[in-house]
C-alpha positions in Angstrom: 174.5 86.2 174.2 174.1 82.4 174.3 174.8 80.7 177.6 177.4 77.9 177.9 174.5 75.4 178.4 172.9 76.5 175.1 176.2 76.1 173.2 176.7 72.6 174.7 173.2 71.7 173.7 173.8 72.9 170.1 177.1 71.0 169.9 175.5 67.8 171.1 172.6 68.2 168.6 175.1 68.8 165.8 176.8 65.4 166.2 173.6 63.5 166.8 172.1 64.9 163.6 175.3 64.1 161.6 175.8 60.6 162.9 172.1 59.6 162.7 171.9 61.1 159.2 174.9 59.3 157.9 173.8 56.0 159.5 170.4 56.4 157.8 172.1 57.0 154.4 174.3 53.9 154.8 171.3 51.8 155.9 169.3 53.1 152.9 172.1 52.3 150.5 172.5 48.8 152.0 168.8 48.1 151.6 168.8 49.5 148.1 171.6 47.2 147.0 169.6 44.2 148.3 166.5 45.2 146.4 164.5 45.7 149.6 161.6 48.1 149.4 163.1 50.7 147.0 160.8 53.5 148.3 161.8 52.9 151.9 165.5 52.8 150.9 165.2 56.2 149.1 163.3 57.6 152.0 166.2 56.6 154.4 168.8 58.0 152.0 167.1 61.4 151.5 166.0 61.9 155.1 169.5 60.9 156.3 171.2 63.3 153.9 168.9 66.1 155.0 169.7 65.4 158.7 173.4 65.4 158.0 173.2 68.7 156.1 171.2 70.3 158.9 174.0 69.2 161.2 176.6 70.8 159.0 174.6 74.0 158.8 174.4 74.0 162.6 178.2 73.8 162.7 178.2 77.0 160.7 175.6 78.6 163.0 177.7 77.6 166.0 180.8 79.2 164.5 178.9 82.5 164.1 177.6 82.6 167.7 179.2 85.2 169.8 182.3 83.7 171.4 181.7 85.5 174.7 179.3 83.4 176.6 177.9 83.6 180.1 179.7 81.4 182.6 183.0 81.3 180.8 186.1 82.8 182.3 187.7 85.8 180.4 190.7 83.6 179.6 188.4 81.1 177.7 186.2 83.7 176.0 187.0 84.9 172.6 187.2 88.7 171.9 186.0 90.2 168.7 188.5 92.4 166.8 185.9 95.3 166.7 185.9 95.5 170.5 189.7 96.3 170.4 189.4 99.4 168.1 190.5 102.6 169.8 192.7 100.9 172.3 195.9 101.6 170.5 
């Protein structure tokens, strides 16, 4: 069960990776259009795209984490449907 601190760290990492990755892609595209060091431009584009994709994958990973975390009140914690079986 992940702690609230772990989830906050993952969420912060997600947006850092996405924004830095997209910035690197845009910077690489701008450098490519001005014919400045084509190899460096492609390196920025590819590495930025990889960082952005990792950020998107981490969004999926975060969505799959158990919603019940340590340190959250029961009103804020999500309950899995399987936990409700047999309560009818």
